[in-house]
N, CA, C and O atoms as a DFTB+ gen file, in Angstrom:
376 C
 N C O
     1  1     -79.602     -29.426     176.116
     2  2     -80.720     -30.213     175.668
     3  2     -80.471     -30.757     174.284
     4  3     -79.431     -30.521     173.669
     5  1     -81.430     -31.471     173.826
     6  2     -81.328     -32.096     172.517
     7  2     -81.632     -31.070     171.429
     8  3     -82.580     -30.293     171.541
     9  1     -80.818     -31.078     170.375
    10  2     -81.030     -30.195     169.237
    11  2     -81.893     -30.939     168.234
    12  3     -81.580     -32.080     167.898
    13  1     -82.962     -30.339     167.748
    14  2     -83.823     -31.025     166.781
    15  2     -83.057     -31.422     165.523
    16  3     -82.106     -30.747     165.128
    17  1     -83.474     -32.519     164.897
    18  2     -82.821     -33.023     163.687
    19  2     -82.814     -31.985     162.571
    20  3     -81.933     -32.014     161.711
    21  1     -83.780     -31.071     162.571
    22  2     -83.822     -30.064     161.517
    23  2     -82.922     -28.866     161.817
    24  3     -82.950     -27.877     161.085
    25  1     -82.139     -28.943     162.865
    26  2     -81.199     -27.871     163.208
    27  2     -80.295     -27.612     162.001
    28  3     -79.799     -28.565     161.400
    29  1     -80.070     -26.356     161.634
    30  2     -79.306     -26.053     160.420
    31  2     -77.856     -26.534     160.455
    32  3     -77.234     -26.678     159.403
    33  1     -77.307     -26.785     161.641
    34  2     -75.922     -27.252     161.728
    35  2     -75.810     -28.765     161.878
    36  3     -74.702     -29.299     161.934
    37  1     -76.950     -29.465     161.943
    38  2     -76.933     -30.920     162.106
    39  2     -76.477     -31.593     160.811
    40  3     -76.842     -31.179     159.711
    41  1     -75.674     -32.635     160.976
    42  2     -75.207     -33.404     159.822
    43  2     -76.216     -34.503     159.509
    44  3     -76.784     -35.096     160.427
    45  1     -76.449     -34.783     158.226
    46  2     -77.323     -35.902     157.889
    47  2     -76.591     -37.214     158.181
    48  3     -75.362     -37.257     158.128
    49  1     -77.326     -38.273     158.486
    50  2     -76.666     -39.557     158.740
    51  2     -76.009     -40.095     157.470
    52  3     -76.494     -39.870     156.361
    53  1     -74.900     -40.809     157.653
    54  2     -74.220     -41.439     156.516
    55  2     -75.071     -42.605     156.023
    56  3     -75.753     -43.268     156.804
    57  1     -75.019     -42.836     154.741
    58  2     -75.754     -43.967     154.176
    59  2     -75.016     -45.265     154.514
    60  3     -73.851     -45.245     154.910
    61  1     -75.707     -46.378     154.353
    62  2     -75.087     -47.684     154.609
    63  2     -73.885     -47.885     153.692
    64  3     -72.868     -48.435     154.115
    65  1     -73.993     -47.447     152.454
    66  2     -72.879     -47.595     151.503
    67  2     -71.667     -46.774     151.939
    68  3     -70.531     -47.232     151.820
    69  1     -71.903     -45.569     152.440
    70  2     -70.793     -44.733     152.913
    71  2     -70.115     -45.358     154.128
    72  3     -68.888     -45.361     154.230
    73  1     -70.921     -45.885     155.049
    74  2     -70.347     -46.525     156.241
    75  2     -69.554     -47.764     155.845
    76  3     -68.485     -48.017     156.400
    77  1     -70.067     -48.540     154.892
    78  2     -69.377     -49.739     154.434
    79  2     -68.057     -49.387     153.752
    80  3     -67.030     -50.003     154.038
    81  1     -68.075     -48.407     152.855
    82  2     -66.840     -47.987     152.179
    83  2     -65.810     -47.468     153.171
    84  3     -64.626     -47.784     153.054
    85  1     -66.244     -46.680     154.144
    86  2     -65.323     -46.158     155.161
    87  2     -64.720     -47.305     155.961
    88  3     -63.521     -47.308     156.240
    89  1     -65.540     -48.271     156.325
    90  2     -65.066     -49.425     157.085
    91  2     -64.068     -50.247     156.270
    92  3     -63.046     -50.688     156.798
    93  1     -64.360     -50.451     154.996
    94  2     -63.452     -51.216     154.127
    95  2     -62.122     -50.493     153.956
    96  3     -61.065     -51.123     153.975
    97  1     -62.168     -49.182     153.790
    98  2     -60.942     -48.405     153.630
    99  2     -60.107     -48.467     154.912
   100  3     -58.888     -48.630     154.858
   101  1     -60.771     -48.337     156.061
   102  2     -60.055     -48.431     157.331
   103  2     -59.468     -49.832     157.516
   104  3     -58.345     -49.964     158.003
   105  1     -60.200     -50.871     157.138
   106  2     -59.681     -52.234     157.253
   107  2     -58.441     -52.406     156.379
   108  3     -57.469     -53.035     156.797
   109  1     -58.470     -51.858     155.182
   110  2     -57.306     -51.918     154.290
   111  2     -56.091     -51.290     154.967
   112  3     -55.003     -51.865     154.958
   113  1     -56.280     -50.102     155.556
   114  2     -55.162     -49.404     156.198
   115  2     -54.693     -50.125     157.466
   116  3     -53.495     -50.160     157.748
   117  1     -55.628     -50.701     158.232
   118  2     -55.228     -51.480     159.419
   119  2     -54.394     -52.689     159.003
   120  3     -53.378     -52.995     159.626
   121  1     -54.831     -53.372     157.946
   122  2     -54.084     -54.538     157.452
   123  2     -52.704     -54.133     156.950
   124  3     -51.730     -54.856     157.163
   125  1     -52.614     -52.995     156.294
   126  2     -51.330     -52.515     155.782
   127  2     -50.386     -52.178     156.941
   128  3     -49.202     -52.514     156.892
   129  1     -50.898     -51.521     157.973
   130  2     -50.091     -51.212     159.150
   131  2     -49.609     -52.497     159.815
   132  3     -48.449     -52.585     160.218
   133  1     -50.477     -53.485     159.935
   134  2     -50.124     -54.779     160.517
   135  2     -49.016     -55.449     159.708
   136  3     -48.059     -55.970     160.280
   137  1     -49.139     -55.439     158.388
   138  2     -48.134     -56.040     157.518
   139  2     -46.782     -55.338     157.669
   140  3     -45.744     -55.995     157.751
   141  1     -46.798     -54.024     157.704
   142  2     -45.548     -53.279     157.862
   143  2     -44.915     -53.538     159.229
   144  3     -43.694     -53.644     159.339
   145  1     -45.739     -53.639     160.265
   146  2     -45.220     -53.960     161.598
   147  2     -44.612     -55.357     161.610
   148  3     -43.557     -55.571     162.207
   149  1     -45.277     -56.315     160.949
   150  2     -44.739     -57.676     160.846
   151  2     -43.370     -57.659     160.180
   152  3     -42.429     -58.282     160.671
   153  1     -43.260     -56.952     159.074
   154  2     -42.001     -56.907     158.331
   155  2     -40.896     -56.240     159.144
   156  3     -39.769     -56.733     159.180
   157  1     -41.210     -55.132     159.789
   158  2     -40.200     -54.415     160.576
   159  2     -39.744     -55.249     161.768
   160  3     -38.546     -55.380     162.017
   161  1     -40.694     -55.807     162.500
   162  2     -40.320     -56.606     163.669
   163  2     -39.671     -57.917     163.268
   164  3     -38.822     -58.440     163.989
   165  1     -40.069     -58.453     162.115
   166  2     -39.420     -59.664     161.607
   167  2     -37.952     -59.421     161.315
   168  3     -37.111     -60.280     161.575
   169  1     -37.643     -58.250     160.773
   170  2     -36.247     -57.898     160.482
   171  2     -35.464     -57.663     161.768
   172  3     -34.271     -57.961     161.825
   173  1     -36.116     -57.133     162.799
   174  2     -35.435     -56.832     164.058
   175  2     -35.353     -58.032     165.002
   176  3     -34.288     -58.332     165.542
   177  1     -36.473     -58.708     165.195
   178  2     -36.538     -59.772     166.202
   179  2     -36.589     -61.176     165.611
   180  3     -36.440     -62.161     166.334
   181  1     -36.797     -61.268     164.314
   182  2     -36.855     -62.573     163.658
   183  2     -38.282     -63.041     163.442
   184  3     -39.193     -62.668     164.182
   185  1     -38.464     -63.866     162.417
   186  2     -39.808     -64.337     162.063
   187  2     -40.448     -65.222     163.140
   188  3     -41.670     -65.221     163.282
   189  1     -39.651     -65.971     163.894
   190  2     -40.222     -66.823     164.947
   191  2     -40.868     -65.958     166.035
   192  3     -41.936     -66.296     166.546
   193  1     -40.226     -64.857     166.381
   194  2     -40.779     -63.949     167.383
   195  2     -42.096     -63.372     166.890
   196  3     -43.075     -63.302     167.632
   197  1     -42.108     -62.963     165.629
   198  2     -43.331     -62.395     165.048
   199  2     -44.458     -63.419     165.083
   200  3     -45.582     -63.080     165.453
   201  1     -44.178     -64.665     164.707
   202  2     -45.206     -65.712     164.717
   203  2     -45.725     -65.964     166.124
   204  3     -46.920     -66.191     166.313
   205  1     -44.845     -65.927     167.103
   206  2     -45.225     -66.187     168.490
   207  2     -46.181     -65.104     169.005
   208  3     -47.098     -65.386     169.776
   209  1     -45.953     -63.880     168.570
   210  2     -46.741     -62.751     169.079
   211  2     -47.691     -62.150     168.036
   212  3     -48.050     -60.976     168.129
   213  1     -48.087     -62.932     167.067
   214  2     -48.949     -62.438     165.994
   215  2     -50.270     -61.843     166.496
   216  3     -50.635     -60.752     166.058
   217  1     -51.002     -62.516     167.398
   218  2     -52.263     -61.915     167.868
   219  2     -52.042     -60.573     168.583
   220  3     -52.814     -59.631     168.404
   221  1     -50.985     -60.502     169.388
   222  2     -50.687     -59.257     170.094
   223  2     -50.278     -58.158     169.122
   224  3     -50.627     -56.992     169.305
   225  1     -49.542     -58.539     168.097
   226  2     -49.110     -57.574     167.086
   227  2     -50.306     -57.025     166.316
   228  3     -50.367     -55.831     166.021
   229  1     -51.260     -57.906     165.991
   230  2     -52.482     -57.448     165.296
   231  2     -53.266     -56.495     166.194
   232  3     -53.732     -55.453     165.734
   233  1     -53.414     -56.841     167.459
   234  2     -54.152     -55.981     168.388
   235  2     -53.452     -54.624     168.540
   236  3     -54.107     -53.582     168.543
   237  1     -52.137     -54.642     168.663
   238  2     -51.383     -53.389     168.810
   239  2     -51.514     -52.529     167.556
   240  3     -51.615     -51.306     167.650
   241  1     -51.513     -53.156     166.394
   242  2     -51.670     -52.416     165.140
   243  2     -53.047     -51.761     165.062
   244  3     -53.170     -50.607     164.650
   245  1     -54.084     -52.505     165.460
   246  2     -55.447     -51.950     165.448
   247  2     -55.570     -50.797     166.440
   248  3     -56.169     -49.766     166.135
   249  1     -54.999     -50.981     167.624
   250  2     -55.040     -49.915     168.624
   251  2     -54.293     -48.676     168.142
   252  3     -54.763     -47.553     168.325
   253  1     -53.143     -48.878     167.533
   254  2     -52.358     -47.748     167.035
   255  2     -53.124     -47.014     165.940
   256  3     -53.164     -45.783     165.926
   257  1     -53.724     -47.756     165.034
   258  2     -54.464     -47.141     163.936
   259  2     -55.629     -46.311     164.461
   260  3     -55.781     -45.146     164.094
   261  1     -56.444     -46.905     165.313
   262  2     -57.591     -46.181     165.854
   263  2     -57.184     -45.080     166.805
   264  3     -57.787     -44.007     166.818
   265  1     -56.165     -45.339     167.600
   266  2     -55.722     -44.370     168.586
   267  2     -55.144     -43.115     167.985
   268  3     -55.343     -42.021     168.514
   269  1     -54.435     -43.255     166.893
   270  2     -53.839     -42.080     166.261
   271  2     -54.906     -41.112     165.764
   272  3     -54.743     -39.896     165.868
   273  1     -55.982     -41.645     165.230
   274  2     -57.080     -40.784     164.771
   275  2     -57.880     -40.243     165.948
   276  3     -58.181     -39.050     166.006
   277  1     -58.222     -41.118     166.882
   278  2     -59.071     -40.722     168.007
   279  2     -58.369     -39.726     168.925
   280  3     -59.011     -38.831     169.475
   281  1     -57.074     -39.874     169.091
   282  2     -56.338     -38.993     170.002
   283  2     -56.404     -37.530     169.563
   284  3     -56.384     -36.618     170.390
   285  1     -56.483     -37.330     168.279
   286  2     -56.525     -35.961     167.759
   287  2     -57.942     -35.535     167.409
   288  3     -58.154     -34.421     166.930
   289  1     -58.908     -36.407     167.642
   290  2     -60.287     -36.087     167.296
   291  2     -60.482     -35.988     165.791
   292  3     -61.418     -35.345     165.317
   293  1     -59.598     -36.624     165.052
   294  2     -59.622     -36.549     163.593
   295  2     -60.414     -37.712     163.005
   296  3     -60.697     -38.705     163.676
   297  1     -60.754     -37.561     161.754
   298  2     -61.396     -38.646     161.030
   299  2     -60.370     -39.739     160.762
   300  3     -59.175     -39.467     160.647
   301  1     -60.846     -40.977     160.664
   302  2     -59.976     -42.045     160.189
   303  2     -59.804     -41.843     158.683
   304  3     -60.592     -41.117     158.076
   305  1     -58.807     -42.458     158.072
   306  2     -58.683     -42.335     156.613
   307  2     -59.935     -42.801     155.866
   308  3     -60.285     -42.232     154.832
   309  1     -60.609     -43.827     156.379
   310  2     -61.838     -44.288     155.739
   311  2     -62.943     -43.252     155.815
   312  3     -63.665     -43.031     154.843
   313  1     -63.075     -42.615     156.976
   314  2     -64.083     -41.562     157.121
   315  2     -63.749     -40.377     156.224
   316  3     -64.630     -39.798     155.588
   317  1     -62.485     -40.029     156.181
   318  2     -62.061     -38.914     155.332
   319  2     -62.317     -39.224     153.859
   320  3     -62.791     -38.369     153.111
   321  1     -62.000     -40.455     153.447
   322  2     -62.194     -40.893     152.065
   323  2     -63.662     -40.775     151.644
   324  3     -63.961     -40.386     150.515
   325  1     -64.569     -41.113     152.556
   326  2     -66.005     -41.087     152.251
   327  2     -66.675     -39.791     152.674
   328  3     -67.886     -39.633     152.515
   329  1     -65.889     -38.857     153.215
   330  2     -66.404     -37.568     153.653
   331  2     -67.526     -37.732     154.680
   332  3     -68.578     -37.100     154.584
   333  1     -67.268     -38.604     155.672
   334  2     -68.188     -38.772     156.793
   335  2     -67.414     -38.488     158.080
   336  3     -66.185     -38.563     158.107
   337  1     -68.138     -38.165     159.130
   338  2     -67.502     -37.917     160.414
   339  2     -68.428     -38.372     161.526
   340  3     -69.645     -38.423     161.347
   341  1     -67.856     -38.702     162.670
   342  2     -68.657     -39.095     163.826
   343  2     -69.268     -37.855     164.460
   344  3     -68.592     -36.846     164.663
   345  1     -70.541     -37.945     164.765
   346  2     -71.245     -36.840     165.419
   347  2     -72.049     -37.405     166.582
   348  3     -72.200     -38.620     166.714
   349  1     -72.557     -36.524     167.412
   350  2     -73.432     -36.916     168.509
   351  2     -74.706     -37.485     167.907
   352  3     -75.407     -36.798     167.164
   353  1     -75.009     -38.735     168.225
   354  2     -76.173     -39.404     167.653
   355  2     -77.487     -38.777     168.049
   356  3     -78.478     -38.919     167.332
   357  1     -77.519     -38.089     169.171
   358  2     -78.773     -37.463     169.632
   359  2     -79.022     -36.146     168.913
   360  3     -80.167     -35.775     168.654
   361  1     -77.930     -35.438     168.591
   362  2     -78.110     -34.088     168.046
   363  2     -77.718     -33.938     166.584
   364  3     -78.204     -33.041     165.895
   365  1     -76.834     -34.822     166.110
   366  2     -76.319     -34.667     164.756
   367  2     -75.235     -33.620     164.658
   368  3     -74.831     -33.243     163.558
   369  1     -74.750     -33.137     165.817
   370  2     -73.710     -32.108     165.848
   371  2     -72.379     -32.726     166.251
   372  3     -72.331     -33.801     166.849
   373  1     -71.299     -32.025     165.914
   374  2     -69.961     -32.492     166.296
   375  2     -69.780     -32.487     167.782
   376  3     -68.712     -32.851     168.275
């Protein structure tokens, strides 16, 4: 059943500022991963190949970034930076 919001183990909701900072930090890291992938693949396959597959490379970078955190049930770097974590919205519990 649903655990009341006043449950002693329930986490308080993150503020809008915390969610924004976490999102910005994650965007920074996603962009950095994308840039590094561009540079590595550019050195291996050439810049024309990278330009041809830029949208796919961006999507793969985003999937890799989110997947690495989600696969282990871990916080993203942005969530960790802001000390927030995803919880069950109905209960406030992990």
